[in-house]
ZAVO-123019 format. One record per residue (C-alpha): x, y, z. Coordinates in steps of 0.25 Angstrom, whole numbers, padded with zeros to 4 digits, always signed. Example, Ala and Ser with C-alpha at 12.3 -4.5 7.8 and 13.67 -1.06 7.14 Angstrom:
2
+0049-0018+0031;+0055-0004+0029;
This chain:
769
+0006+0157+0055;+0021+0152+0056;+0031+0160+0061;+0040+0167+0055;+0054+0161+0054;+0066+0167+0049;+0079+0162+0044;+0092+0168+0039;+0094+0167+0024;+0105+0158+0020;+0113+0159+0005;+0112+0146-0002;+0114+0139-0014;+0101+0132-0019;+0102+0120-0028;+0091+0117-0039;+0085+0103-0039;+0079+0100-0052;+0071+0087-0052;+0063+0076-0059;+0068+0064-0066;+0076+0070-0074;+0065+0081-0076;+0063+0093-0071;+0050+0093-0062;+0053+0103-0052;+0066+0113-0050;+0068+0118-0037;+0080+0127-0030;+0082+0120-0016;+0092+0122-0005;+0101+0110+0000;+0094+0104+0013;+0100+0110+0026;+0105+0125+0018;+0093+0132+0025;+0087+0129+0038;+0074+0132+0042;+0072+0142+0053;+0063+0132+0061;+0062+0121+0069;+0054+0109+0065;+0052+0095+0067;+0058+0084+0056;+0049+0073+0051;+0054+0059+0046;+0044+0048+0046;+0046+0037+0053;+0053+0024+0046;+0061+0033+0036;+0073+0027+0033;+0087+0033+0027;+0083+0031+0013;+0070+0037+0014;+0059+0029+0015;+0049+0028+0025;+0040+0018+0032;+0029+0027+0034;+0027+0031+0020;+0020+0025+0008;+0022+0027-0007;+0012+0026-0019;+0013+0019-0030;+0023+0021-0040;+0019+0032-0052;+0020+0026-0065;+0023+0034-0077;+0010+0041-0082;+0004+0038-0094;-0001+0052-0097;-0007+0050-0110;-0015+0039-0107;-0017+0035-0093;-0019+0023-0085;-0031+0016-0085;-0042+0018-0073;-0044+0009-0062;-0057+0008-0056;-0054+0003-0041;-0041+0003-0033;-0041-0003-0019;-0028+0000-0011;-0021-0004+0003;-0011+0004+0010;-0012+0015-0003;-0008+0003-0014;-0017-0003-0022;-0022-0016-0021;-0033-0017-0030;-0035-0012-0044;-0048-0013-0051;-0052-0008-0065;-0061-0011-0077;-0056-0019-0089;-0053-0010-0100;-0059-0016-0113;-0051-0007-0122;-0037-0012-0115;-0043-0026-0114;-0035-0036-0123;-0044-0050-0124;-0031-0056-0127;-0023-0051-0115;-0018-0060-0105;-0024-0059-0090;-0008-0056-0086;-0009-0045-0097;-0021-0037-0091;-0014-0039-0079;-0003-0031-0084;-0010-0021-0090;-0019-0018-0078;-0005-0016-0070;+0000-0007-0080;-0011+0002-0081;-0015+0002-0066;+0001+0005-0060;-0002+0019-0058;-0011+0013-0046;-0002+0001-0043;+0011+0009-0044;+0018-0003-0051;+0027+0000-0062;+0030-0010-0074;+0019-0020-0068;+0020-0030-0080;+0034-0033-0073;+0029-0035-0061;+0017-0043-0060;+0016-0057-0064;+0005-0066-0065;+0003-0079-0058;-0010-0084-0057;-0022-0083-0067;-0035-0089-0067;-0050-0085-0070;-0062-0087-0062;-0076-0092-0063;-0079-0079-0066;-0070-0076-0077;-0062-0068-0069;-0048-0069-0072;-0038-0069-0060;-0022-0066-0060;-0013-0067-0049;-0001-0059-0049;+0014-0057-0043;+0021-0044-0043;+0036-0046-0046;+0048-0037-0045;+0059-0040-0054;+0053-0054-0056;+0052-0058-0042;+0039-0059-0035;+0035-0048-0024;+0028-0056-0013;+0015-0055-0011;+0013-0046-0024;+0002-0056-0028;-0010-0049-0034;-0022-0053-0043;-0028-0047-0055;-0043-0051-0060;-0047-0048-0074;-0062-0047-0078;-0069-0043-0089;-0074-0030-0082;-0062-0027-0073;-0046-0029-0069;-0042-0030-0055;-0028-0031-0047;-0027-0035-0033;-0015-0033-0026;-0004-0025-0021;+0005-0020-0029;+0021-0019-0025;+0028-0007-0030;+0042-0010-0026;+0050+0004-0024;+0064-0002-0019;+0075-0010-0028;+0075-0023-0024;+0086-0033-0029;+0081-0045-0033;+0093-0053-0031;+0094-0059-0017;+0105-0059-0008;+0102-0070+0001;+0100-0083-0006;+0086-0093-0004;+0095-0102+0005;+0100-0092+0014;+0085-0085+0017;+0081-0099+0019;+0091-0101+0030;+0086-0088+0037;+0071-0094+0037;+0077-0106+0042;+0084-0099+0054;+0072-0091+0057;+0061-0101+0056;+0069-0111+0066;+0066-0099+0076;+0051-0100+0074;+0046-0115+0072;+0051-0129+0070;+0061-0130+0057;+0064-0145+0053;+0067-0151+0039;+0054-0158+0032;+0054-0172+0028;+0052-0176+0015;+0037-0179+0017;+0035-0166+0023;+0041-0159+0011;+0035-0167+0000;+0020-0164+0009;+0024-0149+0010;+0028-0148-0004;+0041-0142+0002;+0055-0144+0000;+0062-0132+0004;+0060-0118+0008;+0053-0111-0003;+0059-0097-0007;+0059-0087-0017;+0062-0071-0020;+0052-0062-0017;+0051-0046-0016;+0046-0045-0003;+0038-0032+0003;+0045-0030+0015;+0040-0017+0021;+0032-0005+0014;+0037-0004+0000;+0050-0012+0002;+0053-0024-0005;+0063-0035-0003;+0069-0047-0011;+0068-0060-0002;+0066-0073-0001;+0052-0078+0001;+0054-0092+0008;+0044-0103+0012;+0048-0112+0023;+0043-0125+0030;+0049-0127+0043;+0041-0139+0046;+0029-0145+0040;+0020-0137+0048;+0025-0122+0045;+0027-0114+0032;+0035-0101+0033;+0036-0089+0025;+0049-0080+0025;+0055-0069+0017;+0069-0067+0018;+0077-0054+0013;+0084-0059+0000;+0094-0046+0003;+0097-0048+0018;+0091-0061+0022;+0083-0055+0033;+0068-0062+0035;+0058-0051+0029;+0046-0059+0034;+0041-0072+0039;+0028-0080+0041;+0023-0093+0044;+0014-0097+0034;+0010-0111+0038;-0008-0110+0038;-0058-0143+0016;-0056-0148+0003;-0071-0148-0001;-0074-0136+0002;-0064-0129-0008;-0066-0139-0019;-0083-0137-0019;-0084-0123-0015;-0072-0116-0022;-0068-0128-0032;-0054-0128-0027;-0049-0142-0028;-0040-0144-0014;-0032-0133-0010;-0024-0129-0021;-0036-0131-0030;-0029-0142-0038;-0033-0154-0031;-0021-0155-0022;-0020-0163-0009;-0025-0157+0005;-0015-0163+0015;-0019-0162+0031;-0012-0165+0044;-0021-0168+0056;-0015-0171+0069;-0003-0161+0066;+0004-0160+0081;+0016-0148+0084;+0030-0149+0083;+0031-0154+0097;+0019-0164+0096;+0009-0158+0103;-0005-0157+0096;-0007-0145+0086;-0019-0136+0087;-0019-0131+0073;-0022-0133+0060;-0015-0126+0047;-0011-0126+0032;+0004-0126+0029;+0003-0123+0015;+0002-0138+0011;-0006-0145+0021;-0016-0144+0033;-0012-0148+0047;-0022-0150+0057;-0017-0151+0073;-0025-0159+0084;-0028-0148+0091;-0027-0148+0107;-0032-0137+0118;-0037-0127+0109;-0042-0136+0096;-0048-0150+0093;-0040-0157+0081;-0041-0145+0070;-0044-0155+0058;-0057-0156+0064;-0062-0143+0060;-0067-0142+0044;-0064-0128+0045;-0051-0128+0050;-0048-0139+0041;-0055-0129+0029;-0045-0118+0035;-0033-0125+0033;-0035-0129+0019;-0041-0116+0016;-0026-0111+0018;-0022-0121+0008;-0033-0114-0001;-0027-0102+0001;-0012-0105-0001;-0017-0110-0014;-0024-0098-0019;-0020-0085-0013;-0009-0089-0005;-0011-0079+0006;+0002-0075+0014;-0001-0082+0028;+0003-0068+0034;-0004-0055+0038;-0017-0052+0030;-0014-0061+0021;-0013-0073+0030;-0027-0068+0038;-0034-0069+0024;-0028-0082+0023;-0032-0087+0035;-0046-0081+0032;-0047-0089+0019;-0044-0101+0027;-0056-0098+0037;-0064-0094+0026;-0062-0109+0021;-0065-0115+0034;-0077-0109+0037;-0083-0112+0024;-0080-0126+0025;-0087-0126+0039;-0097-0117+0035;-0106-0119+0048;-0102-0107+0054;-0090-0096+0055;-0081-0103+0065;-0067-0109+0062;-0062-0120+0069;-0074-0122+0080;-0073-0136+0078;-0059-0137+0083;-0057-0126+0093;-0059-0127+0107;-0064-0116+0116;-0050-0115+0123;-0046-0109+0111;-0058-0099+0107;-0070-0096+0116;-0077-0098+0102;-0074-0111+0099;-0069-0106+0085;-0056-0104+0080;-0060-0092+0073;-0074-0086+0070;-0076-0079+0057;-0090-0072+0062;-0083-0066+0072;-0068-0067+0073;-0066-0062+0088;-0069-0076+0090;-0074-0072+0106;-0061-0067+0107;-0053-0054+0108;-0041-0048+0101;-0030-0055+0105;-0037-0069+0107;-0032-0079+0099;-0046-0083+0093;-0048-0070+0090;-0048-0063+0075;-0051-0049+0071;-0064-0047+0063;-0059-0034+0058;-0047-0027+0052;-0046-0017+0064;-0044-0029+0072;-0032-0035+0063;-0020-0040+0070;-0008-0034+0066;+0003-0041+0071;+0013-0052+0067;+0008-0064+0074;+0000-0075+0068;+0007-0072+0054;+0001-0057+0054;-0011-0062+0059;-0016-0071+0049;-0025-0078+0058;-0029-0067+0067;-0034-0057+0056;-0041-0068+0048;-0053-0065+0058;-0055-0052+0048;-0055-0061+0035;-0064-0071+0041;-0073-0061+0046;-0075-0056+0033;-0077-0069+0026;-0089-0070+0036;-0095-0057+0034;-0095-0059+0020;-0098-0073+0020;-0112-0071+0029;-0115-0059+0019;-0115-0067+0006;-0114-0081+0011;-0104-0091+0012;-0104-0096-0001;-0101-0083-0007;-0091-0079+0002;-0083-0092+0001;-0083-0091-0015;-0078-0076-0013;-0068-0077-0005;-0063-0089-0012;-0062-0082-0025;-0053-0070-0018;-0045-0080-0013;-0041-0087-0026;-0042-0075-0035;-0039-0062-0027;-0030-0064-0015;-0017-0066-0014;-0005-0070-0006;-0004-0057+0001;-0018-0052+0001;-0022-0042+0012;-0035-0041+0018;-0039-0029+0008;-0034-0039-0004;-0044-0049+0004;-0055-0039+0004;-0053-0034-0012;-0052-0050-0016;-0066-0053-0008;-0073-0042-0014;-0068-0044-0028;-0072-0060-0028;-0086-0055-0024;-0086-0047-0037;-0080-0057-0045;-0091-0068-0039;-0103-0060-0038;-0101-0048-0046;-0097-0032-0042;-0107-0025-0032;-0112-0038-0029;-0118-0040-0014;-0106-0051-0012;-0096-0039-0015;-0103-0031-0004;-0103-0040+0006;-0089-0043+0004;-0085-0028+0006;-0094-0027+0018;-0088-0040+0025;-0073-0033+0022;-0076-0021+0027;-0083-0026+0039;-0070-0032+0043;-0061-0020+0039;-0055-0024+0027;-0059-0013+0017;-0056-0010+0003;-0047+0001+0007;-0037-0002+0018;-0042+0009+0030;-0032+0020+0027;-0037+0035+0028;-0042+0040+0015;-0037+0054+0009;-0050+0062+0011;-0057+0070+0002;-0062+0084+0006;-0073+0094+0003;-0070+0105-0008;-0066+0117-0002;-0080+0128-0002;-0075+0142-0006;-0070+0149-0019;-0060+0145-0028;-0048+0152-0031;-0035+0151-0038;-0022+0153-0031;-0012+0155-0041;+0003+0160-0041;+0008+0169-0052;+0024+0166-0056;+0023+0178-0068;+0035+0188-0062;+0026+0200-0070;+0016+0198-0060;+0017+0201-0044;+0007+0192-0040;+0012+0179-0036;-0001+0172-0031;-0014+0176-0034;-0030+0170-0030;-0039+0169-0041;-0054+0168-0038;-0058+0165-0053;-0059+0180-0059;-0047+0188-0052;-0034+0185-0046;-0031+0191-0033;-0015+0194-0029;-0009+0186-0015;+0005+0188-0016;+0016+0192-0024;+0026+0184-0018;+0034+0175-0026;+0032+0161-0024;+0038+0148-0025;+0027+0138-0026;+0012+0139-0026;+0005+0143-0012;-0001+0133-0004;-0017+0136+0002;-0024+0131+0013;-0037+0123+0011;-0046+0136+0013;-0039+0145+0004;-0035+0155+0013;-0021+0154+0014;-0008+0150+0005;+0007+0149+0010;+0017+0149-0001;+0033+0149-0002;+0037+0163-0008;+0050+0165-0017;+0059+0168-0005;+0056+0154+0002;+0046+0159+0013;+0032+0155+0015;+0022+0164+0013;+0008+0165+0018;-0004+0171+0010;-0018+0172+0013;-0027+0171+0001;-0034+0184+0005;-0027+0194-0003;-0030+0204+0008;-0021+0196+0018;-0004+0198+0016;+0004+0187+0013;+0014+0182+0023;+0028+0175+0026;+0025+0165+0036;+0039+0159+0033;+0051+0168+0030;+0062+0158+0030;+0067+0157+0015;+0067+0141+0016;+0055+0137+0008;+0050+0132-0005;+0035+0128-0003;+0025+0128+0007;+0011+0122+0008;+0000+0124+0017;-0010+0114+0024;-0024+0114+0020;-0028+0119+0033;-0016+0129+0035;-0010+0122+0046;+0003+0118+0041;+0013+0122+0030;+0022+0112+0023;+0036+0119+0018;+0046+0115+0008;+0060+0121+0010;+0069+0126+0000;+0080+0114+0003;+0082+0101-0003;+0077+0096+0012;+0069+0084+0009;+0058+0091+0019;+0045+0097+0020;+0041+0106+0032;+0029+0107+0039;+0023+0118+0047;+0010+0116+0059;+0005+0130+0061;-0002+0125+0075;+0010+0119+0081;+0020+0130+0073;+0029+0119+0070;+0038+0113+0058;+0040+0099+0053;+0050+0094+0043;+0045+0082+0035;+0057+0074+0029;+0053+0068+0015;+0057+0056+0009;+0054+0045-0001;+0047+0034+0005;+0053+0025-0008;+0061+0025-0018;+0060+0018-0030;+0072+0020-0041;+0081+0008-0044;+0096+0012-0046;+0097+0023-0035;+0098+0026-0021;+0086+0031-0013;+0081+0043-0017;+0076+0056-0008;+0067+0067-0007;+0075+0080-0009;+0064+0090-0008;+0049+0093-0009;+0042+0104-0016;+0027+0105-0018;+0020+0102-0005;+0006+0102-0001;-0005+0098+0011;-0015+0088+0010;-0030+0092+0014;-0027+0087+0028;-0013+0093+0031;-0008+0080+0034;-0001+0076+0021;+0008+0084+0012;+0011+0080-0002;+0024+0086-0009;+0033+0084-0022;+0048+0082-0019;+0060+0081-0027;+0068+0067-0026;+0081+0063-0029;+0085+0048-0033;+0100+0046-0033;+0106+0036-0042;+0120+0029-0041;+0120+0028-0057;+0111+0040-0063;+0110+0054-0059;+0101+0058-0048;+0086+0058-0051;+0075+0068-0045;+0060+0067-0046;+0049+0073-0039;+0038+0065-0031;+0027+0068-0022;+0025+0063-0007;+0015+0065+0004;+0019+0066+0016;+0011+0067+0031;+0016+0080+0038;+0004+0082+0048;-0003+0073+0057;-0017+0078+0060;-0021+0069+0071;-0009+0071+0078;-0009+0086+0074;+0008+0084+0071;+0016+0083+0060;+0015+0070+0051;+0024+0059+0052;+0031+0063+0038;+0027+0050+0030;+0027+0051+0016;+0018+0047+0005;+0023+0046-0009;+0013+0049-0021;+0021+0039-0029;+0031+0028-0024;+0039+0030-0038;+0040+0038-0049;+0043+0035-0064;+0058+0039-0069;+0058+0053-0072;+0044+0057-0067;+0041+0067-0056;+0027+0072-0049;+0026+0083-0040;+0017+0096-0037;+0007+0088-0029;-0007+0093-0024;-0017+0087-0016;-0032+0089-0020;-0038+0099-0012;-0050+0089-0006;-0042+0077-0007;-0027+0071-0001;-0029+0060-0009;-0029+0068-0023;-0016+0073-0028;-0011+0079-0041;+0003+0081-0045;+0012+0083-0057;+0019+0073-0065;+0031+0074-0075;+0036+0062-0082;+0052+0066-0086;+0053+0056-0097;+0041+0060-0104;+0039+0075-0101;+0026+0072-0096;+0018+0081-0085;+0006+0078-0077;-0002+0082-0066;-0006+0068-0060;-0017+0066-0050;-0017+0056-0039;-0028+0049-0029;-0020+0045-0018;-0033+0037-0013;-0034+0029-0025;-0019+0030-0029;-0024+0034-0044;-0016+0044-0052;-0020+0051-0065;-0014+0062-0074;-0023+0075-0073;-0017+0082-0083;-0004+0082-0093;+0006+0093-0091;+0016+0098-0099;+0022+0105-0085;+0021+0104-0070;+0006+0107-0067;+0007+0110-0052;-0008+0105-0049;-0016+0111-0038;-0031+0106-0035;-0043+0116-0034;-0051+0117-0022;
């Protein structure tokens, strides 16, 4: 049991804080920070990466909570796939009652986004999403490509797809919910940004003025620039100049320059048989419109030496004459098809040549190469010398290890667990290609090359976008099997098996919140009595009669261990008290400091969490095993209100451990200070890591906000976990504009939020066993 601790009583003037965005959600009497000192030592936990503004690189934010439609609700979805906690695929049945046969595909997209906004977290989706392309495939499915915008400016990498059939509506892509205010007027001019790029490129490669004929051939007159909103890191976005620069005939570079500071945000080198594409896929030339295919052979290096490479540079294919490692590269049919395949990719999904999208780009080029030269699963075996690769092949789709070991230039990973995570090779575009080509090999050998090439090409044309990642690749291919062969077909099953085999799962591998068995034993109801006419303040009810447990006045509801044997609470005199739920055993004071407002005990009874009587932005946690305290500082991972300074947490109130004892859910009073209006107070909910079970030590204090932002004049609080799952949460909701109260439930695994019941006041929800 905790050692009794004593401090002198101080005479203080308390302050009353009423909160809720111009709405009284909770009112608490709190003391100014620092006026009372705890009589114990503690470790202060400040998560790594917290900046002065209160943001943290380790924290995460959930989608924004949209104002609820309590009288109607939102249409249910059938499937949501998430990556890093964010939805990347949403599917629902087509609703005949809402389906207007005269509605355009764009109107159906707007309705879909509006009715699924509680999952995506997108506010005003109709204003943010624009349709860039619409086409209908031979199966009658309408495919839309979209771009998301911020105040009329494209968000780079926000391309997504929407698909309409008579049975289903499906959205595939990442939602960009921008929390920070962005100035959309550039301070740095495009010409200044180009100068920065020019200077930087001269340190990396040969930069020379192209001749008139070269410019005509490459359809390039000068660096191409446009303003975009660029996702710099985490949830941070900036206005940037996107610049495409050709320093010479061979190379194409992509740069992103901060339009406010002029600094380089990111840069990379974007440099990469006709009858096959026409006969197999009905694609007339690389661009589908009968355009010319320009190829150059006998290409030399800048110093005149023989080039041992072949590549696509966005306009033409270049083949070197080889040397010690390769024979003339134009002599291999699969290499030729590979490079032409890059041209097809650039005219369809236009997969960015960096990171996972770049690896998928390379995968498609190898798929095209292997399907033109269909005799085996080797790439470049006709031009590769054994001095380069012992196998005599450039790559092996059946075994990407290619007789090598990790680090060998001819070795590739064939599973995500082996994936290269560095920055070389444009963040592994050629290296990690092995994962995708092996998935294709597994699928094609299971269903036939004829079916596999149709499925993967369908995915490229209709589902993949510029910044698609491996999880998007899987979703696109599996959905394409359903489009072409029907849902539940063997082709669909084999596609899932192929991606599973290489470690690309429907959900990225993350630790899921586990469900636990229902507690055995007799049910009891523990309830507090606030009627001053009765001496009993806490009683235990077994369904027929109540037993008095305490006559001590309480500040809040007690917190009970999972076995139902013990409880703790803060009494009216601000002391922490312990009580056995056996009426025979006496009540005890375990902290006689008049310092506390609320307390919670972990389900296993090994730790306490407590809130002080001060506005101290903290939660205290005590570990009974080590007999040590830790003080966790609370912060908001992001703020999202315009025309205000960065807001911050004032204090927490309701607290509860999850079933693992590692996380604590809490509600907190926050303030947003404004230069033009009165300060705004509101309540929201966070989840903080307070214990590390593996290390048997205090947690890192990282915080996950249940919702990244709330609608104006809305507050949420009084959260509680389900007894059997850390994924299920209930909480109070109040809309100050409409005066509506409700108890909401949310599922952290699926991201679904819905109304449990409407109320006329705060509900203080609690789960039974």
